[in-house]
Structures are given as structure tokens and as C-alpha cells.
C-alpha positions as a Markdown table, in Angstrom:
| # | Residue | x | y | z |
|---|---|---|---|---|
| 1 | Unk | 0.4 | 0.1 | -0.1 |
| 2 | Unk | 1.5 | 3.1 | -0.8 |
| 3 | Unk | 1.2 | 6.8 | 0.5 |
| 4 | Unk | -2.1 | 8.0 | -1.5 |
| 5 | Unk | -4.1 | 4.3 | -1.5 |
| 6 | Unk | -3.4 | 5.2 | 2.6 |
| 7 | Unk | -4.9 | 8.9 | 2.0 |
| 8 | Unk | -7.5 | 7.2 | -0.2 |
| 9 | Unk | -9.5 | 4.6 | 2.6 |
| 10 | Unk | -9.0 | 8.2 | 5.4 |
| 11 | Unk | -10.4 | 10.5 | 3.0 |
| 12 | Unk | -13.5 | 7.2 | 2.6 |
| 13 | Unk | -13.5 | 6.6 | 6.5 |
| 14 | Unk | -13.5 | 10.3 | 7.2 |
| 15 | Unk | -16.7 | 11.2 | 4.7 |
| 16 | Unk | -18.1 | 7.4 | 6.6 |
| 17 | Unk | -18.1 | 9.4 | 9.5 |
| 18 | Unk | -19.8 | 13.0 | 7.9 |
| 19 | Unk | -22.4 | 11.4 | 7.0 |
| 20 | Unk | -23.1 | 8.5 | 10.1 |
| 21 | Unk | -22.5 | 12.2 | 12.1 |
| 22 | Unk | -25.9 | 13.7 | 10.2 |
| 23 | Unk | -27.5 | 10.7 | 10.3 |
| 24 | Unk | -27.8 | 11.5 | 13.7 |
| 25 | Unk | -28.2 | 15.1 | 14.4 |
| 26 | Unk | -31.5 | 16.0 | 16.1 |
| 27 | Unk | -32.5 | 19.5 | 16.4 |
| 28 | Unk | -32.2 | 19.6 | 19.9 |
| 29 | Unk | -28.4 | 20.3 | 21.0 |
| 30 | Unk | -26.5 | 19.7 | 17.5 |
| 31 | Unk | -23.7 | 21.8 | 19.7 |
| 32 | Unk | -20.8 | 19.6 | 20.5 |
| 33 | Unk | -22.1 | 17.2 | 16.7 |
| 34 | Unk | -21.5 | 21.0 | 14.9 |
| 35 | Unk | -18.2 | 21.3 | 16.1 |
| 36 | Unk | -17.0 | 18.4 | 15.4 |
| 37 | Unk | -18.8 | 17.7 | 11.9 |
| 38 | Unk | -16.2 | 21.1 | 12.0 |
| 39 | Unk | -13.0 | 19.4 | 12.1 |
| 40 | Unk | -13.3 | 16.3 | 10.4 |
| 41 | Unk | -14.1 | 18.2 | 7.2 |
| 42 | Unk | -11.5 | 20.3 | 7.7 |
| 43 | Unk | -9.7 | 17.0 | 8.5 |
| 44 | Unk | -10.9 | 15.3 | 5.3 |
| 45 | Unk | -10.5 | 18.5 | 2.8 |
| 46 | Unk | -6.9 | 18.3 | 4.2 |
| 47 | Unk | -6.6 | 15.0 | 3.6 |
| 48 | Unk | -8.3 | 15.7 | -0.5 |
| 49 | Unk | -5.6 | 18.1 | -1.0 |
| 50 | Unk | -2.2 | 16.3 | 0.3 |
| 51 | Unk | -3.8 | 13.5 | -1.8 |
| 52 | Unk | -4.2 | 15.6 | -5.2 |
| 53 | Unk | -0.7 | 17.5 | -4.3 |
| 54 | Unk | 0.2 | 13.8 | -3.9 |
| 55 | Unk | -1.1 | 12.7 | -7.2 |
| 56 | Unk | -0.2 | 15.8 | -9.2 |
| 57 | Unk | 3.9 | 15.1 | -7.7 |
| 58 | Unk | 3.1 | 11.5 | -9.4 |
| 59 | Unk | 2.1 | 12.6 | -13.0 |
| 60 | Unk | 5.0 | 15.1 | -12.9 |
| 61 | Unk | 7.7 | 12.4 | -12.5 |
């Protein structure tokens, strides 16, 4: 398994966490879940940017 495969796996897991959080949100007391959702979303976005940069470097090499 190379680094890009690991990043793809991590992104998939983060997207699953986001899906579960969105599905479990109720009308009351979502402050903690919204905060957690924002953190996980930022982490997923960072992983996606890292993967894109890694693939770009791989294509250039």
C-alpha cells in the first residue's frame, strides 16, 4: 500500500464519519456535533488536498 492508497482510505473513513454524524443530528443540542462535523470536514479537505498534490507530483515525475 502506498501513501495515496492510505490517503484514499482515510478520506473514505472521514466521509463515513461525516455521513453518520449528519444522520444522527437531531433538532436539539447539535452544538457539539456541528463542531465535530466542522473538524472532520476540515481534516477530510486537508487529506484531499494532500492526495491531489501527491498525485500531481507522481504525474510530473
